[in-house]
GUDO-51303 format. One record per residue (C-alpha): residue number from 1; z, x, y. Coordinates in steps of 0.1 Angstrom, whole numbers, plus 5000, padded with zeros to 4 digits. Example, Ala and Ser with C-alpha at 12.3 -4.5 7.8 and 13.67 -1.06 7.14 Angstrom:
<sites>
[site 1, [5078, 5123, 4955]]
[site 2, [5071, 5137, 4989]]
</sites>
This chain:
<sites>
[site 1, [7304, 3101, 2282]]
[site 2, [7286, 3134, 2286]]
[site 3, [7297, 3144, 2253]]
[site 4, [7282, 3116, 2239]]
[site 5, [7251, 3119, 2255]]
[site 6, [7248, 3157, 2246]]
[site 7, [7254, 3150, 2211]]
[site 8, [7228, 3123, 2209]]
[site 9, [7203, 3145, 2226]]
[site 10, [7209, 3179, 2209]]
[site 11, [7214, 3166, 2171]]
[site 12, [7176, 3159, 2166]]
[site 13, [7166, 3188, 2183]]
[site 14, [7184, 3213, 2159]]
[site 15, [7154, 3219, 2137]]
[site 16, [7159, 3229, 2101]]
[site 17, [7197, 3222, 2103]]
[site 18, [7190, 3186, 2109]]
[site 19, [7197, 3177, 2074]]
[site 20, [7231, 3189, 2075]]
[site 21, [7239, 3169, 2106]]
[site 22, [7257, 3135, 2105]]
[site 23, [7240, 3106, 2120]]
[site 24, [7264, 3093, 2143]]
[site 25, [7262, 3100, 2181]]
[site 26, [7301, 3095, 2186]]
[site 27, [7317, 3128, 2186]]
[site 28, [7350, 3119, 2168]]
[site 29, [7329, 3101, 2140]]
[site 30, [7301, 3130, 2140]]
[site 31, [7325, 3154, 2133]]
[site 32, [7342, 3134, 2106]]
[site 33, [7312, 3126, 2087]]
[site 34, [7298, 3163, 2091]]
[site 35, [7329, 3170, 2067]]
[site 36, [7313, 3155, 2036]]
[site 37, [7281, 3177, 2043]]
[site 38, [7277, 3213, 2034]]
[site 39, [7290, 3237, 2057]]
[site 40, [7265, 3253, 2084]]
[site 41, [7264, 3288, 2090]]
[site 42, [7247, 3282, 2124]]
[site 43, [7270, 3273, 2157]]
[site 44, [7261, 3236, 2162]]
[site 45, [7271, 3211, 2189]]
[site 46, [7298, 3201, 2166]]
[site 47, [7314, 3232, 2170]]
[site 48, [7312, 3229, 2209]]
[site 49, [7327, 3194, 2204]]
[site 50, [7357, 3200, 2180]]
[site 51, [7390, 3199, 2200]]
[site 52, [7414, 3192, 2171]]
[site 53, [7419, 3200, 2136]]
[site 54, [7400, 3174, 2112]]
[site 55, [7415, 3170, 2075]]
[site 56, [7398, 3149, 2047]]
[site 57, [7406, 3147, 2012]]
[site 58, [7437, 3159, 1993]]
[site 59, [7453, 3188, 1980]]
[site 60, [7433, 3190, 1950]]
[site 61, [7396, 3186, 1969]]
[site 62, [7392, 3185, 2009]]
[site 63, [7380, 3199, 2038]]
[site 64, [7398, 3210, 2072]]
[site 65, [7375, 3218, 2103]]
[site 66, [7389, 3228, 2136]]
[site 67, [7389, 3249, 2167]]
[site 68, [7405, 3281, 2175]]
[site 69, [7414, 3291, 2211]]
[site 70, [7423, 3323, 2229]]
[site 71, [7463, 3332, 2226]]
[site 72, [7472, 3296, 2208]]
[site 73, [7491, 3313, 2179]]
[site 74, [7503, 3349, 2191]]
[site 75, [7536, 3361, 2175]]
[site 76, [7568, 3378, 2188]]
[site 77, [7559, 3409, 2205]]
[site 78, [7521, 3405, 2200]]
[site 79, [7497, 3422, 2225]]
[site 80, [7475, 3392, 2234]]
[site 81, [7441, 3409, 2241]]
[site 82, [7415, 3395, 2267]]
[site 83, [7380, 3405, 2272]]
[site 84, [7375, 3437, 2298]]
[site 85, [7357, 3415, 2325]]
[site 86, [7388, 3392, 2325]]
[site 87, [7366, 3363, 2313]]
[site 88, [7378, 3340, 2289]]
[site 89, [7355, 3312, 2295]]
[site 90, [7332, 3315, 2266]]
[site 91, [7356, 3324, 2242]]
[site 92, [7359, 3299, 2213]]
[site 93, [7361, 3298, 2172]]
[site 94, [7360, 3273, 2146]]
[site 95, [7372, 3273, 2111]]
[site 96, [7361, 3251, 2079]]
[site 97, [7377, 3253, 2047]]
[site 98, [7367, 3238, 2018]]
[site 99, [7386, 3237, 1984]]
[site 100, [7383, 3224, 1950]]
[site 101, [7411, 3231, 1923]]
[site 102, [7386, 3220, 1895]]
[site 103, [7363, 3249, 1903]]
[site 104, [7392, 3271, 1914]]
[site 105, [7378, 3277, 1949]]
[site 106, [7386, 3278, 1984]]
[site 107, [7359, 3289, 2009]]
[site 108, [7364, 3299, 2044]]
[site 109, [7337, 3296, 2072]]
[site 110, [7347, 3311, 2106]]
[site 111, [7323, 3309, 2134]]
[site 112, [7327, 3325, 2168]]
[site 113, [7314, 3329, 2203]]
[site 114, [7320, 3349, 2233]]
[site 115, [7336, 3380, 2214]]
[site 116, [7339, 3413, 2234]]
[site 117, [7316, 3440, 2215]]
[site 118, [7338, 3469, 2200]]
[site 119, [7372, 3459, 2216]]
[site 120, [7396, 3490, 2228]]
[site 121, [7432, 3487, 2232]]
[site 122, [7452, 3513, 2253]]
[site 123, [7489, 3508, 2257]]
[site 124, [7520, 3525, 2273]]
[site 125, [7551, 3530, 2253]]
[site 126, [7581, 3509, 2264]]
[site 127, [7558, 3489, 2285]]
[site 128, [7535, 3470, 2264]]
[site 129, [7539, 3487, 2231]]
[site 130, [7573, 3494, 2215]]
[site 131, [7572, 3516, 2185]]
[site 132, [7585, 3498, 2154]]
[site 133, [7596, 3518, 2121]]
[site 134, [7592, 3483, 2104]]
[site 135, [7556, 3478, 2115]]
[site 136, [7536, 3510, 2119]]
[site 137, [7506, 3497, 2140]]
[site 138, [7489, 3523, 2159]]
[site 139, [7493, 3521, 2197]]
[site 140, [7459, 3528, 2208]]
[site 141, [7423, 3522, 2192]]
[site 142, [7384, 3522, 2204]]
[site 143, [7354, 3508, 2190]]
[site 144, [7375, 3481, 2171]]
[site 145, [7366, 3452, 2149]]
[site 146, [7385, 3417, 2145]]
[site 147, [7400, 3401, 2114]]
[site 148, [7413, 3366, 2106]]
[site 149, [7445, 3361, 2093]]
[site 150, [7455, 3333, 2072]]
[site 151, [7491, 3325, 2080]]
[site 152, [7517, 3302, 2064]]
[site 153, [7536, 3294, 2094]]
[site 154, [7566, 3275, 2078]]
[site 155, [7591, 3297, 2059]]
[site 156, [7578, 3302, 2023]]
[site 157, [7607, 3322, 2011]]
[site 158, [7640, 3340, 2020]]
[site 159, [7649, 3375, 2017]]
[site 160, [7678, 3398, 2022]]
[site 161, [7677, 3420, 2052]]
[site 162, [7702, 3448, 2045]]
[site 163, [7725, 3462, 2073]]
[site 164, [7742, 3494, 2079]]
[site 165, [7779, 3482, 2077]]
[site 166, [7790, 3509, 2104]]
[site 167, [7762, 3510, 2127]]
[site 168, [7747, 3472, 2122]]
[site 169, [7714, 3490, 2121]]
[site 170, [7686, 3473, 2099]]
[site 171, [7678, 3497, 2069]]
[site 172, [7652, 3474, 2052]]
[site 173, [7650, 3442, 2034]]
[site 174, [7649, 3434, 1994]]
[site 175, [7613, 3445, 1992]]
[site 176, [7619, 3479, 2006]]
[site 177, [7647, 3484, 1976]]
[site 178, [7634, 3473, 1941]]
[site 179, [7664, 3493, 1928]]
[site 180, [7691, 3479, 1949]]
[site 181, [7702, 3484, 1987]]
[site 182, [7717, 3514, 1998]]
[site 183, [7753, 3521, 1997]]
[site 184, [7774, 3511, 2027]]
[site 185, [7752, 3479, 2036]]
[site 186, [7755, 3441, 2037]]
[site 187, [7730, 3414, 2035]]
[site 188, [7719, 3389, 2060]]
[site 189, [7693, 3364, 2045]]
[site 190, [7664, 3355, 2068]]
[site 191, [7632, 3333, 2063]]
[site 192, [7601, 3351, 2056]]
[site 193, [7561, 3340, 2061]]
[site 194, [7534, 3348, 2040]]
[site 195, [7500, 3362, 2056]]
[site 196, [7466, 3372, 2042]]
[site 197, [7434, 3378, 2057]]
[site 198, [7397, 3383, 2057]]
[site 199, [7378, 3417, 2059]]
[site 200, [7372, 3433, 2091]]
[site 201, [7342, 3423, 2109]]
[site 202, [7321, 3428, 2140]]
[site 203, [7302, 3407, 2162]]
[site 204, [7263, 3404, 2172]]
[site 205, [7252, 3417, 2206]]
[site 206, [7256, 3381, 2219]]
[site 207, [7293, 3380, 2213]]
[site 208, [7288, 3355, 2181]]
[site 209, [7299, 3362, 2146]]
[site 210, [7298, 3345, 2118]]
[site 211, [7322, 3354, 2087]]
[site 212, [7326, 3335, 2052]]
[site 213, [7345, 3345, 2022]]
[site 214, [7357, 3327, 1990]]
[site 215, [7391, 3330, 1971]]
[site 216, [7407, 3315, 1939]]
[site 217, [7426, 3281, 1943]]
[site 218, [7453, 3294, 1920]]
[site 219, [7465, 3326, 1937]]
[site 220, [7460, 3330, 1974]]
[site 221, [7445, 3367, 1982]]
[site 222, [7428, 3386, 2008]]
[site 223, [7390, 3385, 2008]]
[site 224, [7379, 3408, 1980]]
[site 225, [7408, 3404, 1959]]
[site 226, [7425, 3440, 1964]]
[site 227, [7457, 3423, 1976]]
[site 228, [7471, 3389, 1975]]
[site 229, [7494, 3388, 2005]]
[site 230, [7522, 3402, 2025]]
[site 231, [7553, 3389, 2040]]
[site 232, [7561, 3391, 2076]]
[site 233, [7595, 3382, 2095]]
[site 234, [7611, 3384, 2128]]
[site 235, [7644, 3402, 2127]]
[site 236, [7673, 3417, 2146]]
[site 237, [7668, 3456, 2138]]
[site 238, [7701, 3459, 2156]]
[site 239, [7728, 3432, 2144]]
[site 240, [7750, 3435, 2175]]
[site 241, [7720, 3424, 2198]]
[site 242, [7717, 3394, 2174]]
[site 243, [7737, 3359, 2183]]
[site 244, [7736, 3337, 2149]]
[site 245, [7738, 3304, 2165]]
[site 246, [7709, 3311, 2190]]
[site 247, [7686, 3338, 2171]]
[site 248, [7661, 3335, 2199]]
[site 249, [7683, 3347, 2227]]
[site 250, [7687, 3379, 2208]]
[site 251, [7666, 3410, 2197]]
[site 252, [7639, 3398, 2172]]
[site 253, [7613, 3422, 2162]]
[site 254, [7583, 3422, 2137]]
[site 255, [7588, 3431, 2103]]
[site 256, [7563, 3430, 2074]]
[site 257, [7563, 3440, 2037]]
[site 258, [7538, 3462, 2020]]
[site 259, [7508, 3442, 2003]]
[site 260, [7512, 3423, 1971]]
[site 261, [7491, 3427, 1941]]
[site 262, [7466, 3404, 1934]]
[site 263, [7477, 3375, 1914]]
[site 264, [7510, 3370, 1931]]
[site 265, [7500, 3348, 1957]]
[site 266, [7510, 3309, 1958]]
[site 267, [7484, 3284, 1949]]
[site 268, [7463, 3264, 1978]]
[site 269, [7482, 3232, 1975]]
[site 270, [7514, 3254, 1984]]
[site 271, [7494, 3269, 2013]]
[site 272, [7488, 3234, 2025]]
[site 273, [7523, 3224, 2024]]
[site 274, [7533, 3256, 2041]]
[site 275, [7519, 3252, 2080]]
[site 276, [7486, 3265, 2077]]
[site 277, [7475, 3288, 2106]]
[site 278, [7449, 3311, 2116]]
[site 279, [7448, 3339, 2140]]
[site 280, [7420, 3367, 2149]]
[site 281, [7433, 3400, 2156]]
[site 282, [7416, 3428, 2174]]
[site 283, [7423, 3461, 2155]]
[site 284, [7410, 3498, 2148]]
[site 285, [7378, 3502, 2129]]
[site 286, [7388, 3522, 2098]]
[site 287, [7374, 3516, 2062]]
[site 288, [7407, 3523, 2047]]
[site 289, [7393, 3529, 2011]]
[site 290, [7426, 3534, 1996]]
[site 291, [7435, 3497, 2005]]
[site 292, [7402, 3481, 1999]]
[site 293, [7395, 3476, 2035]]
[site 294, [7429, 3464, 2042]]
[site 295, [7451, 3478, 2069]]
[site 296, [7479, 3497, 2051]]
[site 297, [7503, 3484, 2077]]
[site 298, [7490, 3446, 2070]]
[site 299, [7481, 3437, 2105]]
[site 300, [7476, 3453, 2139]]
[site 301, [7499, 3429, 2160]]
[site 302, [7471, 3424, 2186]]
[site 303, [7466, 3387, 2188]]
[site 304, [7433, 3371, 2202]]
[site 305, [7424, 3335, 2191]]
[site 306, [7439, 3311, 2166]]
[site 307, [7455, 3278, 2159]]
[site 308, [7482, 3261, 2140]]
[site 309, [7462, 3236, 2121]]
[site 310, [7493, 3220, 2105]]
[site 311, [7505, 3205, 2140]]
[site 312, [7490, 3169, 2145]]
[site 313, [7464, 3176, 2171]]
[site 314, [7467, 3215, 2170]]
[site 315, [7475, 3237, 2196]]
[site 316, [7451, 3224, 2229]]
[site 317, [7431, 3250, 2248]]
[site 318, [7451, 3269, 2273]]
[site 319, [7484, 3266, 2255]]
[site 320, [7502, 3287, 2231]]
[site 321, [7529, 3283, 2207]]
[site 322, [7565, 3291, 2214]]
[site 323, [7581, 3305, 2181]]
[site 324, [7615, 3312, 2199]]
[site 325, [7615, 3273, 2206]]
[site 326, [7602, 3267, 2172]]
[site 327, [7632, 3287, 2157]]
[site 328, [7657, 3269, 2179]]
[site 329, [7639, 3235, 2173]]
[site 330, [7638, 3227, 2211]]
[site 331, [7609, 3215, 2235]]
[site 332, [7591, 3223, 2247]]
[site 333, [7570, 3239, 2218]]
[site 334, [7539, 3246, 2238]]
[site 335, [7537, 3267, 2270]]
[site 336, [7506, 3275, 2293]]
[site 337, [7490, 3308, 2283]]
[site 338, [7499, 3334, 2309]]
[site 339, [7467, 3340, 2334]]
[site 340, [7450, 3311, 2317]]
[site 341, [7419, 3311, 2293]]
[site 342, [7394, 3309, 2320]]
[site 343, [7381, 3335, 2348]]
[site 344, [7409, 3359, 2357]]
[site 345, [7425, 3358, 2320]]
[site 346, [7444, 3392, 2311]]
[site 347, [7462, 3409, 2285]]
[site 348, [7502, 3406, 2280]]
[site 349, [7530, 3409, 2255]]
[site 350, [7539, 3377, 2241]]
[site 351, [7576, 3367, 2240]]
[site 352, [7593, 3404, 2236]]
[site 353, [7625, 3401, 2222]]
[site 354, [7629, 3439, 2218]]
[site 355, [7665, 3443, 2234]]
[site 356, [7693, 3421, 2240]]
[site 357, [7728, 3421, 2251]]
[site 358, [7751, 3436, 2228]]
[site 359, [7769, 3403, 2218]]
[site 360, [7794, 3423, 2194]]
[site 361, [7806, 3441, 2222]]
[site 362, [7813, 3412, 2245]]
[site 363, [7840, 3391, 2251]]
[site 364, [7857, 3370, 2220]]
</sites>
């Protein structure tokens, strides 16, 4: 009842934004009605009230509006960032996506509150950072920025990952060997996931931020169009530490390809069928002109705020998705965020699978 009362009071007081606000005083109805109106770049009461994704329209023309929560969508081995003061109470983002096949546009509008200014990350090798030959993100950075990733969380393809027949060590995937794999290797087909992202941005002094961009409907691409997307996966780097029947009990480490050129991304209707998700990363501030402002190693692996929009109801505040559970197709799919999402929140490494028992050397 308090939310309904707040909405009834605040909607008429939004001044020049009033013409963009729905008439209903019921939160659910008001949010649903707002999706037929132009998106507002101002944080409104609807951004406060939205607790789950709202979808309208179809794959040709439609709108998505939903909340983004701290640590809702961290990947395996991601370092999950927290404000230096340990207070996550103000953190929230929202995302609105409007797509139209006829005009060949997909427009993203993200809004944020409570973002720490100039995020810094300092980690310790072997404790909360693990060097990775297949993902060259830096261990430390200062005066950082933020970047929002568009994630196709359902497998969008498969690729062969090539292992040395003698050592069982990962040598790379099909994408590392366009002329064919090295001699003495054998393939293991594994699922891969497409990701693309915005340009980097920084919040205002009050921790608020608005970042929007538009891409083409016919080909998914990064903001600015310099690249289309990259593939990522979670793979054993030592096949001896993998158990095929229960992969989440073995070693699983991040793997990422190089960026793909423009024009190679899937169409937006394919994206909508591929488990659409969003994840805000903290990252180093670097113009990287050689990659059009995109990270040459693609993503930082420092997760912060996100959600899985493809899940009915999304991921609720205070919970995080369990990728190992998803791999095994077991429940629970969500777990509480370590340290919570209020006062006393802290950084942590999510689901590290850096090493595992050497299953190939065990009893048979």
